[in-house]
Backbone as CSV, one residue per row, in Angstrom:
resi,resn,N_x,N_y,N_z,CA_x,CA_y,CA_z,C_x,C_y,C_z
1,MET,-7.774,-58.116,-53.005,-8.491,-56.863,-53.184,-7.548,-55.875,-53.858
2,LYS,-8.063,-55.145,-54.829,-7.223,-54.224,-55.580,-7.310,-52.802,-55.040
3,ASP,-6.393,-51.970,-55.469,-6.369,-50.558,-55.107,-7.282,-49.787,-56.059
4,ILE,-7.556,-48.555,-55.717,-8.287,-47.655,-56.610,-7.344,-47.326,-57.762
5,GLU,-7.806,-47.575,-58.985,-6.917,-47.423,-60.138,-7.353,-46.372,-61.145
6,ASN,-8.651,-46.031,-61.196,-9.131,-45.168,-62.271,-10.499,-44.580,-61.920
7,ARG,-11.030,-43.807,-62.838,-12.331,-43.168,-62.640,-13.432,-44.196,-62.410
8,GLU,-13.372,-45.311,-63.103,-14.399,-46.337,-62.928,-14.440,-46.818,-61.483
9,ASP,-13.274,-46.964,-60.872,-13.226,-47.353,-59.462,-13.815,-46.260,-58.574
10,ILE,-13.536,-45.025,-58.905,-14.097,-43.908,-58.143,-15.618,-43.896,-58.265
11,ILE,-16.128,-44.162,-59.444,-17.577,-44.204,-59.650,-18.204,-45.270,-58.750
12,VAL,-17.596,-46.446,-58.716,-18.105,-47.515,-57.845,-18.061,-47.073,-56.388
13,LEU,-16.941,-46.504,-55.977,-16.777,-46.051,-54.600,-17.818,-44.999,-54.235
14,VAL,-17.961,-43.988,-55.059,-18.891,-42.885,-54.788,-20.339,-43.395,-54.786
15,ASN,-20.703,-44.201,-55.761,-22.084,-44.688,-55.827,-22.448,-45.546,-54.624
16,THR,-21.569,-46.451,-54.235,-21.875,-47.301,-53.081,-21.885,-46.490,-51.792
17,PHE,-20.996,-45.503,-51.705,-20.978,-44.642,-50.525,-22.288,-43.877,-50.394
18,TYR,-22.729,-43.227,-51.466,-23.948,-42.431,-51.364,-25.200,-43.285,-51.237
19,ASP,-25.165,-44.515,-51.697,-26.270,-45.435,-51.400,-26.383,-45.626,-49.892
20,LYS,-25.250,-45.788,-49.236,-25.233,-45.956,-47.780,-25.666,-44.675,-47.077
21,VAL,-25.207,-43.543,-47.567,-25.592,-42.258,-46.979,-27.103,-42.064,-47.070
22,GLN,-27.661,-42.401,-48.205,-29.106,-42.217,-48.377,-29.915,-43.155,-47.488
23,ASN,-29.287,-44.201,-46.993,-29.954,-45.117,-46.068,-29.586,-44.849,-44.618
24,THR,-28.949,-43.710,-44.382,-28.580,-43.287,-43.036,-29.354,-42.008,-42.733
25,LYS,-30.406,-42.158,-41.930,-31.331,-41.042,-41.678,-30.616,-39.761,-41.266
26,GLU,-29.637,-39.892,-40.390,-28.902,-38.742,-39.864,-28.244,-37.919,-40.977
27,LEU,-27.782,-38.586,-42.043,-27.110,-37.891,-43.136,-28.029,-37.620,-44.318
28,SER,-28.905,-38.554,-44.626,-29.771,-38.382,-45.799,-30.631,-37.128,-45.666
29,TYR,-30.960,-36.775,-44.444,-31.727,-35.565,-44.164,-31.061,-34.325,-44.775
30,PHE,-29.757,-34.203,-44.610,-29.043,-33.037,-45.137,-29.040,-33.019,-46.665
31,PHE,-28.811,-34.169,-47.251,-28.721,-34.253,-48.711,-30.084,-34.116,-49.382
32,ASN,-31.064,-34.822,-48.860,-32.368,-34.880,-49.523,-33.328,-33.780,-49.091
33,ASP,-33.400,-33.521,-47.802,-34.387,-32.561,-47.299,-33.876,-31.126,-47.272
34,ILE,-32.646,-30.932,-46.872,-32.108,-29.578,-46.748,-31.503,-29.100,-48.072
35,ALA,-30.497,-29.794,-48.567,-29.846,-29.388,-49.827,-30.710,-29.727,-51.038
36,GLN,-31.605,-30.680,-50.880,-32.467,-31.139,-51.971,-31.657,-31.402,-53.240
37,LEU,-30.657,-32.267,-53.074,-29.748,-32.576,-54.167,-30.447,-33.246,-55.330
38,ASP,-30.013,-32.875,-56.493,-30.325,-33.619,-57.709,-29.199,-34.635,-57.830
39,TRP,-29.468,-35.875,-57.458,-28.422,-36.893,-57.390,-27.775,-37.140,-58.737
40,GLU,-28.551,-37.058,-59.818,-27.978,-37.273,-61.158,-26.942,-36.210,-61.496
41,ALA,-27.118,-35.017,-60.989,-26.150,-33.936,-61.211,-25.023,-33.992,-60.177
42,HIS,-25.351,-34.373,-58.952,-24.366,-34.354,-57.864,-23.302,-35.447,-58.008
43,LEU,-23.728,-36.644,-58.339,-22.761,-37.759,-58.377,-21.615,-37.520,-59.348
44,PRO,-21.854,-37.074,-60.586,-20.712,-36.797,-61.473,-19.749,-35.743,-60.911
45,LYS,-20.273,-34.787,-60.158,-19.393,-33.803,-59.521,-18.497,-34.481,-58.489
46,MET,-19.054,-35.446,-57.783,-18.261,-36.178,-56.785,-17.235,-37.079,-57.464
47,TYR,-17.578,-37.650,-58.602,-16.580,-38.423,-59.358,-15.409,-37.508,-59.725
48,ASP,-15.753,-36.318,-60.243,-14.711,-35.351,-60.625,-13.893,-34.920,-59.409
49,PHE,-14.570,-34.664,-58.298,-13.893,-34.218,-57.078,-12.841,-35.229,-56.648
50,TRP,-13.243,-36.501,-56.509,-12.309,-37.513,-56.020,-11.261,-37.868,-57.059
51,GLU,-11.605,-37.761,-58.336,-10.606,-37.993,-59.377,-9.541,-36.895,-59.327
52,THR,-9.965,-35.677,-59.044,-9.023,-34.571,-58.881,-8.117,-34.817,-57.674
53,ILE,-8.711,-35.254,-56.575,-7.950,-35.523,-55.351,-6.924,-36.636,-55.565
54,LEU,-7.360,-37.749,-56.150,-6.480,-38.918,-56.254,-5.533,-38.883,-57.438
55,PHE,-6.035,-38.388,-58.584,-5.256,-38.494,-59.819,-4.826,-37.139,-60.381
56,HIS,-5.073,-36.076,-59.617,-4.668,-34.716,-59.995,-5.238,-34.308,-61.352
57,LYS,-6.426,-34.796,-61.654,-7.135,-34.359,-62.865,-7.753,-33.004,-62.545
58,SER,-8.080,-32.251,-63.552,-8.615,-30.913,-63.290,-10.093,-30.806,-63.641
59,GLY,-10.840,-31.867,-63.454,-12.243,-31.870,-63.834,-13.186,-31.225,-62.845
60,TYR,-12.809,-31.178,-61.575,-13.725,-30.663,-60.565,-13.742,-29.148,-60.563
61,LYS,-14.953,-28.618,-60.626,-15.171,-27.172,-60.513,-16.176,-26.958,-59.394
62,GLY,-15.771,-26.324,-58.360,-16.686,-26.083,-57.254,-15.937,-25.709,-56.002
63,ASN,-16.697,-25.390,-54.968,-16.124,-25.016,-53.690,-16.916,-25.716,-52.584
64,PRO,-16.475,-26.904,-52.190,-17.235,-27.636,-51.177,-17.316,-26.905,-49.840
65,MET,-16.329,-26.083,-49.515,-16.374,-25.361,-48.241,-17.576,-24.421,-48.213
66,VAL,-17.736,-23.635,-49.258,-18.851,-22.687,-49.324,-20.189,-23.421,-49.266
67,LYS,-20.284,-24.521,-49.993,-21.534,-25.303,-49.995,-21.883,-25.771,-48.583
68,HIS,-20.891,-26.276,-47.856,-21.162,-26.791,-46.522,-21.410,-25.676,-45.505
69,VAL,-20.718,-24.560,-45.643,-20.970,-23.422,-44.751,-22.395,-22.923,-44.961
70,ASN,-22.829,-22.833,-46.208,-24.201,-22.400,-46.488,-25.224,-23.409,-45.969
71,LEU,-24.941,-24.686,-46.122,-25.823,-25.727,-45.597,-25.926,-25.610,-44.074
72,HIS,-24.803,-25.375,-43.434,-24.749,-25.251,-41.973,-25.608,-24.083,-41.478
73,LYS,-25.699,-23.034,-42.268,-26.531,-21.878,-41.895,-28.006,-22.241,-41.903
74,ILE,-28.396,-23.180,-42.744,-29.795,-23.605,-42.854,-30.124,-24.663,-41.800
75,ALA,-29.256,-25.658,-41.697,-29.447,-26.762,-40.749,-28.081,-27.074,-40.136
76,PRO,-27.847,-26.637,-38.910,-26.525,-26.780,-38.311,-25.992,-28.218,-38.332
77,LEU,-24.778,-28.325,-38.820,-24.062,-29.599,-38.811,-23.467,-29.807,-37.428
78,LYS,-23.323,-31.073,-37.051,-22.751,-31.418,-35.744,-21.538,-32.318,-35.956
79,SER,-20.697,-32.374,-34.944,-19.530,-33.256,-35.002,-19.937,-34.687,-35.315
80,GLU,-21.053,-35.121,-34.746,-21.526,-36.485,-34.964,-21.826,-36.752,-36.444
81,ASN,-22.283,-35.728,-37.166,-22.551,-35.895,-38.596,-21.269,-36.201,-39.346
82,PHE,-20.207,-35.510,-38.989,-18.916,-35.746,-39.637,-18.351,-37.114,-39.249
83,ASP,-18.533,-37.486,-37.985,-18.068,-38.804,-37.534,-18.774,-39.912,-38.316
84,THR,-20.077,-39.767,-38.482,-20.853,-40.769,-39.215,-20.433,-40.803,-40.672
85,TRP,-20.294,-39.629,-41.284,-19.880,-39.546,-42.689,-18.543,-40.262,-42.887
86,LEU,-17.584,-39.973,-42.009,-16.257,-40.591,-42.131,-16.294,-42.096,-41.873
87,LEU,-17.069,-42.513,-40.906,-17.185,-43.943,-40.617,-17.717,-44.692,-41.843
88,ILE,-18.751,-44.147,-42.448,-19.326,-44.780,-43.649,-18.335,-44.715,-44.802
89,PHE,-17.716,-43.561,-45.016,-16.792,-43.405,-46.139,-15.615,-44.370,-46.021
90,LYS,-14.965,-44.362,-44.870,-13.793,-45.224,-44.684,-14.170,-46.704,-44.737
91,GLY,-15.292,-47.044,-44.137,-15.748,-48.431,-44.183,-16.042,-48.876,-45.603
92,ASN,-16.615,-47.976,-46.378,-16.924,-48.275,-47.776,-15.641,-48.492,-48.581
93,VAL,-14.654,-47.640,-48.364,-13.358,-47.820,-49.027,-12.784,-49.185,-48.658
94,ASP,-12.802,-49.508,-47.372,-12.218,-50.770,-46.911,-12.941,-51.996,-47.464
95,GLU,-14.239,-51.871,-47.714,-15.000,-52.980,-48.292,-14.621,-53.237,-49.746
96,LEU,-14.171,-52.184,-50.436,-13.969,-52.273,-51.883,-12.512,-52.308,-52.326
97,PHE,-11.634,-51.637,-51.591,-10.268,-51.428,-52.076,-9.244,-51.568,-50.952
98,LYS,-8.023,-51.855,-51.375,-6.899,-51.897,-50.443,-5.656,-51.466,-51.215
99,GLY,-4.885,-50.571,-50.618,-3.657,-50.138,-51.260,-3.352,-48.681,-50.959
100,GLU,-2.345,-48.174,-51.653,-1.853,-46.816,-51.410,-2.926,-45.752,-51.653
101,LEU,-3.637,-45.850,-52.772,-4.656,-44.836,-53.059,-5.886,-44.998,-52.178
102,ALA,-6.195,-46.214,-51.780,-7.292,-46.428,-50.833,-6.959,-45.749,-49.505
103,THR,-5.724,-45.885,-49.071,-5.288,-45.206,-47.850,-5.306,-43.696,-48.047
104,LYS,-4.821,-43.229,-49.189,-4.773,-41.793,-49.463,-6.169,-41.172,-49.449
105,ILE,-7.142,-41.848,-50.048,-8.482,-41.254,-50.106,-9.098,-41.162,-48.714
106,LYS,-8.796,-42.116,-47.850,-9.302,-42.052,-46.473,-8.639,-40.907,-45.705
107,ILE,-7.356,-40.724,-45.907,-6.643,-39.619,-45.256,-7.185,-38.282,-45.754
108,ARG,-7.357,-38.165,-47.062,-7.873,-36.909,-47.622,-9.298,-36.640,-47.164
109,ALA,-10.126,-37.686,-47.089,-11.506,-37.519,-46.605,-11.503,-36.999,-45.173
110,THR,-10.599,-37.517,-44.358,-10.486,-37.058,-42.973,-10.055,-35.596,-42.934
111,SER,-9.082,-35.226,-43.747,-8.614,-33.834,-43.796,-9.721,-32.888,-44.250
112,ILE,-10.441,-33.288,-45.271,-11.517,-32.456,-45.810,-12.633,-32.309,-44.782
113,ALA,-13.028,-33.414,-44.175,-14.087,-33.364,-43.160,-13.667,-32.489,-41.986
114,THR,-12.414,-32.579,-41.585,-11.908,-31.768,-40.481,-11.947,-30.287,-40.843
115,ALA,-11.508,-29.948,-42.038,-11.511,-28.546,-42.467,-12.936,-27.991,-42.526
116,ILE,-13.844,-28.768,-43.080,-15.233,-28.295,-43.170,-15.825,-28.166,-41.771
117,GLN,-15.530,-29.127,-40.920,-16.033,-29.079,-39.547,-15.510,-27.846,-38.806
118,LEU,-14.238,-27.513,-39.007,-13.674,-26.332,-38.352,-14.345,-25.045,-38.827
119,ASN,-14.838,-25.052,-40.062,-15.479,-23.856,-40.613,-16.980,-23.844,-40.447
120,THR,-17.521,-24.870,-39.812,-18.967,-24.914,-39.567,-19.221,-25.124,-38.076
121,VAL,-19.032,-26.327,-37.625,-19.355,-26.710,-36.251,-18.607,-25.850,-35.231
122,TYR,-17.310,-25.622,-35.484,-16.483,-24.935,-34.494,-16.265,-23.459,-34.807
123,GLN,-16.940,-22.944,-35.793,-16.811,-21.526,-36.147,-17.655,-20.713,-35.176
124,LYS,-17.077,-19.730,-34.590,-17.800,-18.864,-33.629,-18.187,-17.572,-34.267
């Protein structure tokens, strides 16, 4: 099994991950019913986001914290949502890749999920 090496690998990772998310009722609800995402527009942003995280490219423009805080105001996020998201994300990485960047993306996903959770679920 190879490591994540380039944008093409990120595209595969992101697409397979969101296929799983869309088949997970607990999470698909937020993306499809609440945020009403345009998947054709959203996925390239996620490619840019993870490419920025892993390869220090400067393609991503956005603020995921603000997006999630606003989503939380409409439909409160729960710790279980983050646990499920991370379980699917990490499992998806493990199914596809192995190596330093595969480990890094899982660590970063955990850090990002924790930060967003602290600013939504645990914000008083």
